[in-house]
N, C-alpha and C positions, 0 to 999 in steps of 0.2 A: 127772950122773945124777939128783941131787936136783931140778934145774931141769926136766929131762924129765918127771919124775914130776908135778911141780906143774902143768906145761903140760897133761899128760894129764888130770889131775883137773879142771882148769879147763875143758878142752874137754868133758869128760863132763858137768859141771854145766851148761854152755851148751847142750849137746845135750838134757839132761833138761828144762831150763826151756823150751826151744823146743818140745819135744815136748808138754809140759804145756799150753803156750799154744795149740798147734795141735790138740790132742786134743778130739774132740767132747764136749760136756757133755750129760748127761741130767738134765732137770728134771721132777719129778712134781708136779702140782697136784691136790690133793684138795679137793673143794668140795661145798657144799650150798646150797640156795636155798629160800625160802618155807617154813622149818621152823615158823614161827608158833606158838610157845608149846607145844611138845610135848616137854618135857624127859624124861618117863618114857614107857615103852611104853604103847600105847593100843589101842583097838579101832577097826579100819578096815574098812568094808563087812561088819560083823558078826563079824569074826575078831579075837580078842584077841591081845595079846602082840606087836604090830608096832612097829617104829620105837624111839624113845627114844635119848637121848644115851649112856647106859651101853653099849648094844649097838653104837652108832655108834663109840664110843671103842675098843671091841675091834676093829672093822674097820679103823679108822684106824691103830691100832698095827700091825696085821697088814700093811697096805699100805705104811706109811711106814718101818717098821723103825727104824733109827738115822736120825732126821729130818734132822739136820745133815749127817751123812755122805752121805746118799742124795739131797741137794738136793731137799727136799720143802717145798712151800708148802701151807698149809691155809687155805682161804678160804670166805666165805659172802657171797652177793650182797645180803643184807639181808631184812628181814621175818622176823626170828627170834623176836620177842616177840608177845604177845597171842594166845591160843588156848585151851588148856585150863585149868581152875582151878589146876593145879599151877604154872602160870606166872602167871596173872592175879592170884591172891590174894597174890603176893609181888612184884609189879611186875617180873616177868621176871628176878629175881635168881637163881632156880634154873637157868634157861637159861644165864645168863652163867657161873655156877660150873661147869656142865658143859662149856661151850665152853672155858673156861680150862683145864680138866683135859685136854681133848682136844688142846690145843696150837695152837688157831687163831692164824694170824698177823695176818689183817686181815679186816674185814667192811665191807660197804657198808650203806647205809640203806635200809630199806623204810618203809612207812607206819607200821608198828607202833612203830618206834623213836622217832617224833616225834608219835605220835597224841595223847598226853596233854598235855604241857607241857614247856617248857624246863627247868624244875626237875626233873621226872621224868627227862628225858634226861640231865641232868648227873649225877644219882645213878647211872643205868645206866653211863654212860661211866666213872665212878670205879671201878666194880666190875670192869671189863674189863681183862684183862692183854694184850689184843690191840689193834691199831689199829682205830678206828672212823673210816672215811673218808667224807667228803662234799664234793663239788666244787660243789654247787648249792643247798645249803640254808644260808640265812643268818638272822641275827637283827639286829634293829635296836638299835644301841647308844644311849647317852644323847644323842648328837648326831644321832640318826635316820639314821646312816650304816649300810649293811649290812656285817656282818662274818661270817666263816665260823664255824660252830658246832663244827667238828672239823678235823683234819688233812685237807688236800685231796689228798694223795698220799703214797704210801710207796714207798721204794726199798730194794731188797735185792740184794746181789751173791752170786752162786753161782760157785764154782770158784776162790776166792782173789781177790787184788787185781786181777789182770788177767782175771778171769773174766767171766761174763755178768751184766750190770746189768739188773734187772727194775723197771719202774715200774708202780705200781698206782694207779688213780683210781677214783672212784665217782660216779654220778649217779642221780637218782630222777625219775620222771615228775611233771609238773605236774599230771596228772590226780587225784592223790591229795588235793589241796588241799580239795575240798569235803567230804571224809570225816574231816577232822581234828577234834578237839574244838574247841569255841569258843575256849578259852584258847590251844591250839596254833595255831589259825588267826590269832590276833592276834600271836603271838610269832614264828612262822616265816615266812620268805620263801622260796619255791622259784623259782629262776630257770630260764631256758631251758637244758635239759640238753644240747642239741646245741652251743650256743655255748660253754657252760662246758667240755664235753669237748674241743672244738677248742682252747681255751686251755690246758687241762691237757696234751693230747698235744704241743702245740707246745713247751710248757715242758720236759716229760720228754724230748723228742727233742732239741731245740736247746740248751737250757741244762744240763739234767741228764745229757745224752748217754747215756741208757738204750738198751739194745739190744732189749728186749722190752717191749711195753706191754700191760697187762691192764686191762680195764674191768670193774668190779663194778657192774652196773646193775639198777635196779628199774624197767624200762621196759615189759617185756612183749614177747612174740614174736608177731607177727601176719604170717602167711604171705602175705596179700593186700596187705600194706603199707597197710591202710586207716586205721591209726592211727600216731602217732609212737611207735616202739618200738626194740628193739635192732637190727632190720634197718635202720631209718632212720639210726640212729647209725653203723652200719657203712658204709652207702652215703655218708653225709654227711662223715664224719671219717676221712680216710685215716691209716694208721699204727698202727691198733689191731690187734694180733695176735690177742688172745683177748678175747672178751666172755663173762662168766659172768653170765647174765641171771636175773631173777626176775619176780614179779608175776603171771605167767600159769600158773605151776606145771605146765609141760609136761614130759612125759617124752621128751626128744629122744634117740633111740637113736643118732643120728649128728649130728655138728655141722652147722649150716647155714653155708655159706660165702657171704659177701657182701662184694664188694670186697676180697678176699684176707683178710677178717677171719673167724675161726671163732666161732660163736655156740653156747653150750652152756646146757642147762637140765636139771636132774635131779629132776623131778617136784616133790613137796611134802611138808611135814611130817616131813622126815628119813627118809623111807621108802627113799631111795636116797642113796648117796654117788657123786658123779662123780669119775672118775680120768682125768686128761689126762697123757699122757707126751710130753714134748717132747725131740727130739734136736736139739741146737743145735751148729752147726759154723761157725767164723769169724763168730760173733755173729749168725748167721741160723738160723731154724728150718728144718731139712731133713726132719723127719718128725714126724707127730703121730699118736699112738695114743689111743684113747678107749674107755672101758668104764664102764657103770653097774653099781654093786654094790648089791644089795638089802640092807636092814637088817631081817631077819626079815619081809620082805614076803610076803603071801599072796594068792593069786588063787583065789577060790572054795574057801577052806579049805586049799589046798595051798601049802606053803612053797616059795618060789622061792629057790634058792641054798642055802648052808649055814646051819645054825642057829648064830646068834651068841650066845654067853654074855655076860651083862652084866658089865662091869668094876666090880668091887665098890668100888674106891676112888672111881670117878666116881659111882656110885650113892650112896655115903656123902656125898660133897661136895654133890650136888644136894639129898639129903634133909635135909642140915644147914641148908639155907636155907628149909626148909618147916616151920618151927616151928608147932605147934598146927594142923596141916592138917585133921585130922578134926573138931576143934572148930569151925573156920571153915566147914567144909561143913555142919555141923549148926546154924550160927547163923541165927536168924530174920532174913530179909531184908526183910520187908514185913508190914504189918498189913492184914488183910482186914476191912473194915468190916462188910459183910454180903454175902450171896450165896455162890456156890459155884463150883467148877470140875468139873462133870460132864463126863465124856469119852465116855460110851457112845454118844452120838448124833453124835459129831464127823465121822463119815463119811457123814452123811445130811443135816445141816442146819447153819445158823449155830450156832456154839458159843462159849461164854464163853472157854474156854481158847484156842481158835483165834483169837478176836478179840484177846486179850492178845498172843499171839505176833506177829500181823500188825501190830497197832498199834505194838508195840515196834520191829519192822523198819522200818516207815514212818517212825517218829520218828528212827531212827538214820540212815537213808540219805537222808531228805528227797525221796524219789521220789514219783511220782504214785500208784502202786499197789503193793501187796504181796500175795504169794501164798505159802501154805504148804500142802504136801500133808498130808492128814490121816493118811496112812500113816506119816508121820514122827513121829506122836504116839502113844504107847503108852497103851493102855486100862488105867489104874491108878486107885487111889483117892488123891486129894490131900487131906491133912488141912489145912484152911484155918486152923486154930488155930496152926499152926507151919509157915509156908512157908519152906523152907530150899533151898540148892542141892542138897542130897542128895535131898530129896523131889521136886524138879522134874527132877533127873537121871533119875529112873525114868520120867518122862513124856516128857521130850525127850531120848531116849536116844542118838540118832545124832550123830556128829561132822560135821554138815553145815555148811558155811560160807555166808556171805552173798554173794550174787551180785547185781550191778546190770546190767540189759540194757535195750536200746531195743527197743520193740515197737510195731508199728502197731496202730491201733484194731481192724483186722480180725483181726490175730493174737491180740489179747486176747480178742476174741469167740470165736475158734476154741478157745482155751484153756478158756474158760468152758463152751462146748458139750461139749468132751471131758469136762470135770469133771462136769457134771450127768448125762451119759450113764453115768458110772461111779459114780453115787450108791450108797452102801453099800460102796464099795471105797476103798483108800488113795489112789486118784487124786483123789478129791473134794477140792476146794480150799477152804481157809478164806481169807478175804480182808480187805484194808483199803484205804481210799482209793477203793473202787469199790462201787456198789450195783446190783442187778439183780433182775429177776423171772424165775423159772423155772416154766413150766407142765408139770406132770406129764402132763397130758392129751395134748398134742401135742408135747411135748419141745422147746418153743421158749424162747429167751432173748429178753427185751424189757426196755425201760426201763433200759438200761445207762447209768449216770452215773459219771463219774470226777471226783473232787473237786467234786461237785454240778453238774457240766456234762455235757451229753449227749455220749456217746462218738462221735467222728468217725472212721470207718474209715481214712481216709487220714492222719490225724494220727499223729505218732510220740510215744509216751509213755515215761517212765522207770519201769521196773518192778523191784521186788525179788523175788527168788526164792531158793531154796537150791541148794546144789551138786548134790544128788541129782536134782531135777527138771531142773536146768540140763543135766545129762548124759543126759537122756531117761528118767530113772527113772519108774516107774509109767506108762510108755507115752507120755510127753510129748515127741513129736517136734517139736511147735511150739517148745519151748524149746531142744531139742537142736540144731535147724537155724539158731538164731540165730548169725551169724557171730562176733560179738565179745561176750564175757562178761567183765565186770569183777569178778573174784573178790577181795573185800576181805579174805579169809582170816581173818575173825572168825567164830567159831562162833555159830549162831543162838541157842543157849541162853545164851550169855555176853551177848548183846544184850538178851535178856529179863531176865536177872538185874540188869543195870545199870539197865534201865528201871524195874524194880520198886524197886530200892534208892533211886533218885532220887525216885520218887513218895512213898515213906514209907508212904502209905496207898493202898489200891486197892480198887475195888469192881468185881467181875465183872459183865459186862453183855451184853445183847443189844440191838441197835438196828435190826434189820430190813434190814441190808445185803444179806443173801441172803433174798429173798422167794420162798418156794416155794408155789405154789398148785396145787390139784388140777385 
């Protein structure tokens, strides 16, 4: 009798183990991309109180529940630093603190993580409780040999020892190289992302024997395949199940499927969290469900989805890394030798403040031309005796990011013609790198010179604009219709602040770049 009972118990155990092995596993991936230094809630399109890591934390807790029990991965594709002053003034440490508190498992690299220097990156990496992954960013060691700056992959098993093995890698676009700081440009080597991804996937599949491969990429999504992006990666490297992409900050409502690889993006600045639910049976994905969850996101003043309260512990963790924030905002950043920043005429003529903004943009991007719509500058009084971030925030109010585009000479001329026809309105452009004459009498544009050379309509020029006019704001269809826009995800005003701080002393000026005649 005893023997029979033991045999029965043994058979029950065998049956139970077999059942567990064969039962489908559900894996949830929560992700963000292109959050770019927005640790606290902020104003977007004129509406306050959107985004922010404390509200994101509330959402993540709601979606994840018991993270370990529910098989949840929390990921970010990179580009989570450099944005608002809450991040920039503290080298991104508040963002890291917030992401630690949210329970992120792994992140990829965007331009912002390597923008400054190797030393700055190492400081950031030490602060992180999560994996920072990079498969194609290297540094040169003392022997001038390339070595990885971080872990190249991460492996995690869900569902016990015999469960599903997930491998994660990360690659970044080589296109970011020209926009790194001079120091970072010397220290970091960015290798071919496609080749490196092939090596990682082969290693994960053949040596590590993973079942599911996830790529965290900062490549960008280009529907027309005109550039090397996440679609290129999917079509070139078989075996990647999921790509969580960034760089282009698109709100993909449905995954794009290329070569059996699903590609995801969840907008930008932490305004959404993506949720991917995978059902896995016999080590294979048999079902994918996807949803975008807004984080107090508003459209035309209307809240989309439920109101999310801020997680107080996460808020405290972030603010604990922001010592003397108000004092830093009020700190003088530059000495004005003489001159002033009058703004009243900025929609009608060349303007000292407009020149400053456009010169700063040109200096940062090293493009041929820079444009700034006058509507993006608020008519306020700037006290030149104490130029601070706070005083300039009142003038450069909107969170517009820096965009680089290619434009023909004919398109540039079209933009100038639209600008001058809208003289007196927010569409009127302030400029840098370009000079021209506008006749009020006949409404014509003439003597257009770019970098002191005559504009050639068939030539292609690199142009810096902001995200508002890039999306067609102020009526600029000429910018909206440009197929590829390289969003550097750095705010215009932060570029201006950095430019002024480096100059130490600054003299506002007019140089006749916009010559208006009767």
